[in-house]
C-alpha positions as CSV (number, residue, x, y, z in Angstrom):
1,X,118.4,101.4,135.3
2,X,118.2,104.1,132.7
3,X,114.9,106.1,132.6
4,X,112.6,105.2,129.8
5,X,110.4,107.8,128.3
6,X,107.4,107.8,125.8
7,X,109.6,108.9,122.9
8,X,111.9,105.8,123.4
9,X,108.7,103.7,123.2
10,X,108.0,105.2,119.8
11,X,105.6,108.0,120.6
12,X,106.8,111.6,120.1
13,X,104.5,113.9,122.0
14,X,106.4,117.0,120.7
15,X,105.9,115.8,117.1
16,X,102.2,115.4,117.9
17,X,101.9,118.9,119.3
18,X,103.7,120.3,116.2
19,X,101.2,118.5,113.9
20,X,98.3,119.9,115.9
21,X,99.8,123.4,115.6
22,X,100.1,123.1,111.8
23,X,96.6,121.5,111.4
24,X,95.0,124.4,113.4
25,X,96.0,126.9,110.7
26,X,94.8,124.6,107.9
27,X,91.5,123.9,109.6
28,X,90.8,127.6,110.3
29,X,90.9,128.3,106.5
30,X,87.9,125.9,106.0
31,X,85.6,127.4,108.7
32,X,82.1,128.3,107.7
33,X,79.6,130.4,109.8
34,X,78.3,127.3,111.6
35,X,81.6,126.5,113.3
36,X,81.5,127.4,117.0
37,X,84.8,125.9,118.3
38,X,88.4,125.5,117.2
39,X,90.7,122.6,116.7
40,X,91.8,121.4,120.2
41,X,88.4,121.1,121.9
42,X,87.4,117.6,122.9
43,X,84.5,117.9,120.5
44,X,83.7,120.2,117.6
45,X,80.7,122.5,117.8
46,X,78.6,123.3,114.7
47,X,75.3,125.2,114.7
48,X,72.7,124.3,112.1
49,X,71.1,127.1,110.2
50,X,67.8,127.8,112.1
51,X,66.3,129.1,108.8
52,X,66.6,125.7,107.2
53,X,63.1,124.1,107.5
54,X,62.9,120.4,108.5
55,X,66.6,119.6,108.1
56,X,67.8,116.0,108.0
57,X,71.4,115.2,108.8
58,X,73.2,112.8,106.4
59,X,76.5,111.2,107.6
60,X,79.1,108.9,106.0
61,X,82.5,107.5,106.8
62,X,85.1,106.2,104.4
63,X,88.8,105.7,103.7
64,X,91.2,105.9,100.8
65,X,92.0,102.1,100.7
66,X,95.2,100.8,99.2
67,X,95.6,103.8,97.0
68,X,97.6,104.9,100.1
69,X,100.3,102.3,99.0
70,X,100.9,104.4,95.9
71,X,101.3,107.5,98.0
72,X,103.9,105.7,100.1
73,X,105.8,104.5,97.1
74,X,105.8,107.8,95.3
75,X,106.4,110.0,98.4
76,X,103.4,112.1,97.4
77,X,101.0,112.8,100.2
78,X,99.0,115.9,99.3
79,X,96.5,114.2,97.0
80,X,95.1,111.4,99.3
81,X,93.4,113.9,101.6
82,X,91.6,115.4,98.6
83,X,90.6,111.8,97.6
84,X,89.1,111.2,101.1
85,X,87.0,114.4,101.3
86,X,85.7,114.2,97.7
87,X,84.7,110.6,98.2
88,X,82.8,111.3,101.3
89,X,81.1,114.4,99.7
90,X,79.9,112.3,96.8
91,X,78.6,109.6,99.2
92,X,76.1,112.0,100.8
93,X,75.5,114.1,97.6
94,X,73.7,111.1,96.0
95,X,71.0,111.5,98.7
96,X,70.7,115.2,97.9
97,X,72.8,116.4,100.9
98,X,75.3,119.2,101.0
99,X,78.2,118.9,103.4
100,X,78.4,120.8,106.7
101,X,81.6,119.5,108.3
102,X,84.3,116.9,108.1
103,X,86.6,115.1,110.6
104,X,89.7,113.1,109.7
105,X,91.6,110.2,111.3
106,X,95.3,109.8,110.6
107,X,97.1,106.9,112.2
108,X,100.8,106.1,111.6
109,X,103.7,104.2,113.2
110,X,105.9,107.3,113.5
111,X,104.5,110.8,113.3
112,X,106.3,113.0,110.7
113,X,105.0,116.5,110.9
114,X,105.9,117.3,107.3
115,X,104.0,114.3,105.9
116,X,101.0,114.9,108.2
117,X,100.9,118.5,107.1
118,X,100.9,117.4,103.4
119,X,98.0,115.0,104.0
120,X,95.9,117.6,105.9
121,X,96.7,120.3,103.4
122,X,94.9,118.1,100.8
123,X,92.0,117.5,103.3
124,X,91.7,121.2,104.0
125,X,91.9,122.2,100.3
126,X,89.1,119.8,99.4
127,X,87.0,120.9,102.3
128,X,87.3,124.6,101.2
129,X,86.4,123.6,97.6
130,X,83.3,121.8,98.8
131,X,82.2,124.5,101.3
132,X,82.8,122.1,104.2
133,X,84.4,122.9,107.5
134,X,87.3,120.8,108.7
135,X,85.9,120.6,112.3
136,X,88.4,118.3,114.0
137,X,89.9,114.9,113.9
138,X,92.4,112.5,115.4
139,X,96.1,112.0,114.8
140,X,97.3,108.7,116.3
141,X,100.9,107.6,116.6
142,X,101.0,103.8,117.0
143,X,104.5,102.4,116.9
144,X,104.8,98.7,116.0
145,X,101.4,98.7,114.4
146,X,102.2,100.4,111.1
147,X,105.3,99.8,109.0
148,X,107.8,102.7,108.9
149,X,106.6,105.4,106.5
150,X,103.1,104.0,106.3
151,X,99.8,105.4,107.6
152,X,96.0,105.0,107.4
153,X,93.6,107.7,106.6
154,X,89.8,107.8,107.2
155,X,87.2,110.5,107.2
156,X,83.7,111.2,108.6
157,X,81.3,113.7,107.0
158,X,78.0,115.2,108.1
159,X,75.8,117.1,105.7
160,X,72.2,118.2,105.6
161,X,69.2,118.1,103.3
162,X,65.6,119.2,103.7
163,X,63.3,116.2,104.3
164,X,61.3,117.1,101.2
165,X,64.4,117.2,99.1
166,X,65.9,113.8,99.9
167,X,66.9,111.8,96.8
168,X,66.0,108.2,97.6
169,X,65.0,106.6,94.3
170,X,61.4,105.8,95.4
171,X,59.9,107.3,92.2
172,X,62.2,105.4,89.8
173,X,60.2,103.3,87.3
174,X,61.0,101.1,84.3
175,X,61.9,103.2,81.3
176,X,63.7,105.9,83.3
177,X,67.0,107.0,81.9
178,X,70.6,106.6,83.3
179,X,72.9,109.6,82.7
180,X,76.6,109.2,83.3
181,X,79.2,111.7,84.4
182,X,82.9,110.8,83.9
183,X,85.5,109.9,86.5
184,X,89.0,111.3,86.5
185,X,90.5,107.8,86.5
186,X,90.6,105.0,89.2
187,X,89.3,107.4,91.9
188,X,89.6,105.3,95.1
189,X,88.6,101.8,94.2
190,X,90.2,98.8,92.6
191,X,93.8,99.6,93.7
192,X,94.6,96.1,95.1
193,X,94.0,94.7,91.7
194,X,95.6,97.6,89.8
195,X,98.8,97.4,92.0
196,X,99.0,93.6,91.5
197,X,98.9,94.1,87.7
198,X,101.3,97.0,87.5
199,X,103.8,96.0,90.1
200,X,103.7,92.3,90.3
201,X,102.7,91.2,86.8
202,X,104.3,93.9,84.8
203,X,107.2,94.5,87.2
204,X,106.8,98.3,86.9
205,X,107.2,101.0,89.6
206,X,105.6,104.3,90.3
207,X,108.1,106.2,88.1
208,X,107.7,103.9,85.1
209,X,106.5,105.7,82.1
210,X,103.7,104.0,80.2
211,X,103.3,105.2,76.6
212,X,99.7,104.1,76.3
213,X,98.8,106.3,79.3
214,X,101.1,109.2,78.3
215,X,102.3,109.4,81.9
216,X,103.9,107.4,84.7
217,X,102.1,104.7,86.7
218,X,102.2,107.0,89.8
219,X,100.8,110.0,88.0
220,X,97.9,107.9,86.6
221,X,97.2,106.0,89.9
222,X,97.4,109.1,92.1
223,X,95.0,111.3,90.1
224,X,92.5,112.6,92.7
225,X,89.0,111.4,93.1
226,X,86.7,114.2,91.9
227,X,83.8,115.8,93.7
228,X,80.5,116.2,91.8
229,X,79.0,118.7,94.3
230,X,79.3,121.9,92.3
231,X,78.0,120.1,89.2
232,X,75.0,118.5,90.8
233,X,73.9,121.0,93.5
234,X,72.2,123.4,91.0
235,X,70.2,120.6,89.4
236,X,68.7,119.4,92.7
237,X,66.3,122.4,92.8
238,X,64.3,121.2,89.8
239,X,63.9,117.7,91.4
240,X,64.3,116.1,88.0
241,X,66.9,113.7,89.4
242,X,65.2,110.7,90.9
243,X,68.2,108.8,92.1
244,X,72.0,108.9,92.0
245,X,74.8,106.3,92.3
246,X,78.4,107.1,93.3
247,X,80.5,104.5,91.5
248,X,83.1,103.4,94.0
249,X,84.1,100.0,95.4
250,X,82.1,97.3,93.5
251,X,82.0,99.3,90.3
252,X,78.9,100.0,88.3
253,X,77.7,96.4,88.9
254,X,77.4,96.7,92.6
255,X,76.7,100.4,93.1
256,X,74.0,101.3,90.6
257,X,71.5,98.8,92.2
258,X,71.9,100.6,95.5
259,X,70.1,103.6,93.9
260,X,67.2,101.6,92.5
261,X,64.0,100.5,94.3
262,X,63.2,96.8,94.7
263,X,62.0,95.2,91.5
264,X,64.1,97.5,89.3
265,X,67.2,96.5,87.3
266,X,69.2,98.3,84.6
267,X,70.8,97.9,81.2
268,X,73.9,99.6,80.0
269,X,74.9,100.7,76.5
270,X,78.6,99.8,76.6
271,X,79.0,101.5,73.2
272,X,78.0,104.9,74.6
273,X,81.4,105.7,76.1
274,X,85.1,104.8,75.8
275,X,86.8,104.2,79.2
276,X,90.0,106.1,79.9
277,X,93.2,104.3,78.6
278,X,94.2,103.1,82.1
279,X,91.3,100.7,82.2
280,X,92.0,99.1,78.9
281,X,95.7,98.9,79.8
282,X,94.9,97.1,83.1
283,X,92.4,94.8,81.5
284,X,94.8,93.6,78.8
285,X,97.8,93.3,81.1
286,X,95.8,91.3,83.7
287,X,93.6,89.3,81.3
288,X,90.5,90.5,83.2
289,X,87.0,89.7,81.9
290,X,84.6,92.5,81.1
291,X,82.3,91.5,83.9
292,X,85.1,91.7,86.5
293,X,86.2,95.1,85.2
294,X,82.7,96.4,85.7
295,X,82.6,95.0,89.2
296,X,85.9,96.3,90.3
297,X,86.5,99.6,88.6
298,X,84.4,102.6,87.8
299,X,85.4,102.2,84.1
300,X,85.4,106.0,83.6
301,X,81.9,106.5,85.1
302,X,82.1,108.3,88.4
303,X,78.4,109.1,89.0
304,X,75.2,107.9,87.4
305,X,72.0,110.0,87.6
306,X,68.5,108.6,87.1
307,X,65.8,110.7,85.5
308,X,62.6,110.4,83.5
309,X,63.0,109.5,79.8
310,X,61.5,112.8,78.9
311,X,64.0,114.7,81.0
312,X,67.2,113.3,79.4
313,X,67.8,115.9,76.8
314,X,67.2,118.8,79.2
315,X,69.4,117.3,81.8
316,X,72.3,116.6,79.5
317,X,72.0,120.0,77.9
318,X,72.1,121.6,81.4
319,X,75.2,119.7,82.3
320,X,76.8,120.5,79.0
321,X,76.1,124.2,79.5
322,X,78.0,124.1,82.8
323,X,81.0,122.6,81.1
324,X,80.3,119.0,82.2
325,X,80.5,116.0,79.8
326,X,77.4,113.8,80.3
327,X,75.7,111.1,78.3
328,X,72.9,108.6,78.2
329,X,74.5,105.4,79.4
330,X,71.5,103.1,79.8
331,X,68.0,102.7,81.2
332,X,66.0,101.2,84.1
333,X,64.2,97.9,83.5
């Protein structure tokens, strides 16, 4: 009987070692002073700044969802890692936290070093941009579990905030203002519906050019999820921001209430902004109601800030001075 090895079973240890070798170089480029260990240890070591008084760690985990299907179809793998990191950064930012380190999990049926390197290149680039160390992760080769050419991607982030600086929405009252910051497109939510409309209903593919969008379906759908850290971090010092909502899965309808205390609701001025063309295109092509659009997609609003009514002008002016477009989108009731 012929000898059977692990590679014949679908797991290539040599490919795994090659991926780790490439990832080590990418990760080193993200290291911050707190990193005490390199990629390859069983656990990553990170030292908290002893000068930071009363630090609270803030952690979150997330994935990219079915946006990955677009990456598979287009053969473009360097943007989804950026999506992953920026999404996680925003999730802890809304509580006032700055990121310390990030870990990623990449699982695939057959490990291809070039594809893995493209993915982690995006992860590393976004980590560097957000001042966050890529401390470690896991690359799993699982033959028979994922279809050929497909993978899943998840991330885990840890950040910190002084206990006194936590943004938790406790001081939000009726009459407070809602200030919106724009998204760059779909970000990382609503892709199951978007894919059904574009590929099943309209019979398009990723390379189909859509005149209304001024680009191909793939270019529109793969535009990276943006990070709001550099925009928001300078504003946290003044403590004028009472609460924040990252508009992800569930849209504005489901995410904004998470930033409000019990007994508070909100009203939106739908006339205060025009959603990017991709949302109108999807809504008309899929005959989707306004309520469903607001519950599935971010509709061009990536982050909502809550501040006192008397702070709106100063907040919007400060954001504008930094080159950010921001506008009054509604109020707390």
